N, C-alpha and C positions, 0 to 999 in steps of 0.2 A: 767617773766621767761626769756623772749627773751633779756631783756636789761641786766640782771644778765648774760647771757650767754655770751654777747659781753664785759661787763665791768670787770667781774672777771678775766679773762685772762690778760686784759690790767693792772689790778691793781696788779696781781701777778708778772707781768714782772716788774713792777715799784719797788716792794718790793725786789725783787731779784737783782735789780741794784743797790740798795742803801744798800745793807746787805754784807759788805765785809768780815764779819767773818764767813760767812756760808762757811763750807768744801764743797768738790766736791760732795761727797755722799749726803749730805744734800741739796744742790741746786738741784740736779738731782730728789731725791725723792719729794721734794716740788714741782718741775716743772711737774712731773708725776700726783701728786694729783690735782693741779690747772687744768691741760690740761683735767682732767677727768670731772670736774664739768659740763662744758657746755655740754658734751653729756648726763650726768644723767638729766639735766634740759629739754633738748631738747627730751630726750625719755619721759618725763612726758608731753610735748607739745603733742607729738606724740601720746601718749595714748589717750589724750581728743580731737584729731584730729576728725572732723566729715568728712567722706568721701562721704556722701549721695548726690545725685544729687540736693537736696532742700537745701544744706548746702550753706553759703557764701563763696565766693572765697578766701578772706583772713580771718584768724582767729587768735585768740591770740594776737589782735590789741591793742598796748599803744599808746598814742599820748601826747607830752607835748610841748607847744609854744617855739620856739628858737627866730626866726626873723619874727614876725607877719607881718611887713610892706613887707616882700619879699616873705610871703605865705611859709616860711621855718620853719620846726618843726622836732622835735625828733619823728620819727614815724617808729615803727617796726611792724611786722605782717608777717605771713607766708600762702602762699598756698601750695598746695602738691608739687610743683616743688621746691620752696624754702626750704621747709622742708626736703626734701629728700636729697638735696644737702648739707644743713646744717649738717645732721647727718653724712653724708659721710665725711665731713670735719672735724668735731669734732673727729671723730673715727681716721682720718688718722694723726691728730696733736698729738693724744696719741701715736700713732705707732712710729712716727718720734722722739717724746722726749723720748720715752722708749728704743729706738734702741741704742745700744752702739755705742758711736762715739769719737773720738780723738778731744777734745775741747781745745786743744793747750794751757792749762793752762789758758783759760779764761772761766770756765765753768759757772759762773754766767751770764756773758754776753750772752754765747751761749743760754742757755736756756730761758733767759729774751726776746731775740731776737724771739725766737720761740713762746712764750706766746703772746707777743705783736702781732706777725703776726696771731695768732690764734684768737685774739680779733677782728682784723680789718677784717680778711677775713670773719668771721661769721658776722660782721657788715654788709659787702655788700650785703650778701644773705638774711639778715634779714631785712634790713631798707625798709621803703616804702616812702621815701623822695629822689628825684633826687639828690639835693645838697649834703645829706649826703652820698649817693652812691658814688658821685665823690669822696667825702673826703676820704672814704674807699678805694676806688679804689687806689688812689694815695698813701695813707699809707702802702698798700701792698707792693708797689715797694720799700719802704725805708726798710722795714724788710728783704725782700729776697734780697736787694742789700748788706747790711751788713753780712748776713749768706753766701753768695758766696764769697764775698771780703775778710773777715777776716777769714773763716774757709774752704774755698776751697784749692784747690792743683792745680799744673800747672800754668797757666796764669789766676788766678782766679780774680785779680784785673781788668783785661782788660775784662774778661767775665762779671763781674758785672757792669762795666761801659757801655758796649754795650747793656746789658739787661735794665738798668734804663734809658739810652738815647732813644733807640727805644720804650718802652714802655711809657716812659714819652711824647714822641711825640704823641703817640697814644691817651693818655688821655687828651691833649691839644684839639686834634680834637673832642673828646667826650665833654669836657667842653663846647666849642662854640656851639655844636649842643643841648646840655642841656639848654643852656641859650637862643637858638633860639626857642626851643620847648616850654619852659616856659612861653616866652614872647608872643607866639602865643595865649595863653590861657587868657581869661578875665574874671576875675581876675586875677593877677598873682599869680601862684601857682607852687610847686615842688611836690605835693602830687601825687604819682604814681596812685593810683586809680582814682583820678579825672581825669587824663590825658588819662588813659586806658577808661573811660567811655566815656569822650567827645570827644576824637581823634581830638585834634585842628587843626593838620595839615594833610589833607587827599588829597590834590591836588596842582598841580602848580610846577614850576621850583624850587621855594624855599623849598618846601617839599622834593623834590628829593635831593637837596643840603644838607638839614639837616639829611636826610636818609645816604647820603654817609658819611658825618661827623661821625656818629655812626658806620657805617659798617667799615670805615678806623680805628677808634681806636679799636674795637672789633676784627678785623681781625689781627692786630698786636698782640693783646692779646693771641688770640686763639692758635698758630697763623696759618693763611692761607698762601699758597704759592701766591706771592713772598715776603711776609713780615714775613718769619720765620726764617730769617738768625741768629737773635741773639739766638735762642734756643739751636741749638747744643752745642756750646762753654758754655753756661751758664750751661747745664747739666753736660758736661763732667768735668768741674772745680769745680763744687758745691760738698759739702759733700753730701754722699748719703742720709741721711734723709731730706737735703734741695732740693734735686732733687725729692724725692717722693712729698714734698708739692708744689713744682713749677709744676710738670705734673699733680698730683691728685686735687689740688685746684685751683692754680692761672690760669692756662689755662682755667678751668672751669667758670671763670670770663668773659671771653671773649663770651664764647657761652652763658651763662646764661644772659649777658648783651643784646646779640641779642634778645633773648626771651623777656626778661623782659621790654626793652624799644621800639626799633624800630618796631619789630614785633606786641607787644602789643598795644602800643601807636599811630602808623602810619600804620594800617594795610593795609589800601588801597593803599598806596605809597609803602609799602614793597612788596605787592602782584605784582606790576608793575616790581619790580627788582627782583623776586623770580627766575626766570630763570637764569640770569646772575650770582646770588648768588649760585644757584645750580651749575652751571658750573665751577665757582671758586672751589666750594668744591670737585667737581671731580677731577679737576687738582691737588689738594692737596692729594686726596686718592692716585691717581696713581704717583705723584712725590715723594710722602712721602715714598711710598712702595719701588719704585724702587731706589731711593737713599739710603734708610736704607739698602737694599741687598747688596749695594756696599761697606758699611762700615766694616772696620776690627777692629773698636774700639766698644767694648760692650756697652758702655753708648752711644755712637753717633748713634749706631743702633737702640737703644731702643728709643732715642729722636727722630729720624726721623720717628718711628712708631707713636709718638704721633701726628705729622703732619697728618699723614694718618688716624688715628682714629678721631681726631679733623674734619678732611674732612668728615667723616661717620655722625657725630654729624651734621655739618652744612647743609648736603644735606638733613637729616630730616626736620630741621627747615625752609630750603627754601621749601621742598614740603609742609609742613604744612602750611606755609604762602601764598601760591599760591592760594587763593579761588576763584580767577578768572578762574582757570585752569579746567579741565574735572573731577578732582578728587572729590571724595564724602566727605562729612564731616567726616564719620567714617574711610576713608583712610588717611585724614590729620590728625586727631587725633592720629592715629596709628603711622604716621611718626614722630609726635611730642614727643608721649609717648617714642618711640624707641629712640629718640634723647636724652632726659633727662635720660632714662634708661643707654644709651651709657656714659653720663657723670659720673654716679655713677660708672658703671662696670669699665671704663677706670680708673677712681681714685684709685679702689680697685687693679686693676690688675697692672696697670703701676705703682702705688705706691710700690706693692711689687716687682716688677722687678728692680726699682730703688734702693730699700733697699738691694735686693740681689746683685746688682752691686756694691753697698757699701761695702758689705762683701768681694767680691773679690778684692777690692782696699786694705781694711784693712788688708788682708792676704799676698797680693804680691805686692800691690802698681803698678799694671799694668791692663790695660783694652783691652789689645791688644789679639785678639781671639787666635792668632797663638802662645801665650805663655802657652797655657792650652791644656788639651786634657786627657780623662782618669780617670776625677775626679770620675766618678760614683763608682769606686771601693773603693775609701777611703772618700767619702762625700755624702752618699747616702740621707741625708736629704736635703742638698743644692740640689743635682739632683732632688730629688722628688718635691721640692718647684719650681724651675725653669721650670721643665717640665710641671707643672700644669698650672703656671702663663702664660707660652708661648701659650700653648694649649687654654688658655681661650682668650688670646690676639687675635689670628686668628680666633675665632669663632667657637670653637668646640662644637657641640650640648652638652647639659646638663650643661653648664658653662654659665656665666653671659654675655660674649660678645656675643654669639649665641642670646640670648634672646633680646638683644638691637638691634644687626643688623638685625636680621630677621624681627622686626617690622619696622626698617627705610626702609629697600628695598621692602618690602611688600606694604608699606604706599607709597613711591615714585614712585612704578612701576605704581601705579594708577593715577599718576599726570604726572610724567616725565619717561615713560618707559625706553627710550634709556638712560637717565642718570643712572637709577638703573641698567641696564644691564652692561653698561660699568664701573660703580662702582665695580660690583662683580670682575672684574678682580683684583681689589686692596686686596680681601680675599686671592685670589689665590697666590699672590705675598707675601702677608704677610706670609702665611703658610710656604712658600718655604724659606723665609728668617730666620724664628724663628727655623725650622727644622735644617737647615744648621748651625745656631748658637749653638743649643744644641748639635749637633754632634761635633763640634768644642771643646765646652766645657768639656763634660762628656764621649766622646767615643774615640777609637782610643788608641794610646799609651800615657803612662803618662810620661810627661818631667822628668827627675831626679829631678830638682829643686822643683817639686811640691810633690815630695814623702811624705812629711809631712804636705799636705795641710789640716788645721782644718775645720771640718765641722760645721754646724751651731750648736750654743750652747745657753743654757740660753735664755735670753731675746729675742734673735734673733728667736729661734724656736716658742716662743708664739706668738710674733708680726705677723710672716708670716703667722702662722697656724691661728689666729684670720681673717685675711684678706682674706685669702684663703678659708676659710669655708664660709665666705659670699659669694664669687664667686661661690662657688658650690651650697650654698643654693638658690641664685637667679637663678642658672641655672636650678635647679630641682623643686623649688617651688617658683615662680616668683610673686605670686598672692599678697603677703604681700607688695611688693614693687610696683608693678603695680597699685594697688589699691589707693596707696598715690599719685603717680605721676599722675594717671588718673584724680583724683579729680581737680589737677590744669590743666592739659592740656585740660579736656573736657570744663571747664568754659571759658578758652580762645578761644578755637576753635568755640564754640558754640556762645561765644560772638562776634567773629568777623564775 
């Protein structure tokens, strides 16, 4: 099931790329069908997933030798963390492919790159081999580079180049750290399960250097301040569906990577660096929120809130990894569960917001907040969707953002109370910047040039409705998601 979830979208991308006779509608329909297959397969895996305390951490495991002399193999499997993120990823790709977009006369290529990116993104979350993880990490850069550079607007080529160069530099740091970590184990292996169990690098300056290599690469990908400068131009100049995938999926590769590799495989070294990591997360929380408040560009404002929200996620990870601190195992588990829930919630919420921002561009070719106003009277569906997504983003109770952030701050308060207290300021600023944004877009006087601004329609309504339904469902009944995530976090925390 897991191998097919990875290979089917990649095969679909290849078929689209070499089928020149496909019409635009046919290519789009084929892409939607192919993109939905991984979600169906992963739901089947989810149905059979055992969340009981006695169950193995990794399930649905499959393995085939690839390079035995290096200890490299095709290894796939999921714990609760990976499965939750994979399900969210598969759903977001269906949303991105279904969303109406201007393909600029290159429809087959547009959808082929989305399917390719879906396959490699799922591969990263589903693999249990460090070298395969790195391969998928790098291939994801290729897919997003072409989606931004070929189908973006504004200075899209420069934004795509900056995105690629920044994140490739980070991936090289990760590669060096992976090699050092694998070589520290005797015999040589890239099996994640073995490295988690044996903890080959647990002390010394060398261990700290390897940890910093991982943290540098994943901090760029997440991104954390001051490694975030590639993100705003990439978002602003990307097409709306690509921005949704960039925020909802690719940023999670950074935070998931921190959890899966340095926190899991180098737990003692990670614990020694947990406080500096938490401080860096706090800087990202406050800086992202403050800078977002200053933006007059709709997409740039949403982009900086991603820096803010990824800061919440890393704060929870730092608290969870600090097992030498005063916090209890229960508090650390709560912080990590909140961090993973934040990854899922942010994917759904910010994915929705970027799709909505894409709708603004398609209708008016402008992200400037000053060019809008009064749209609530003529676009009630767009208004309702945006208001719901923004309220969820700043953590309103009964919505997914609150479930995640409550757990993060409760768990962090038991470990680093002053970091948690200062981090709460970020929620206040985020609430203010989103409320001002909603007022600018939907209330006040309607500019004459917006008198015939179209409301959401057709596939746009269905896509946003599904994503926001899940945001509400997680907010009012989170147990189904928390049970799944908790199976993974419990094994990790108790094992540490």
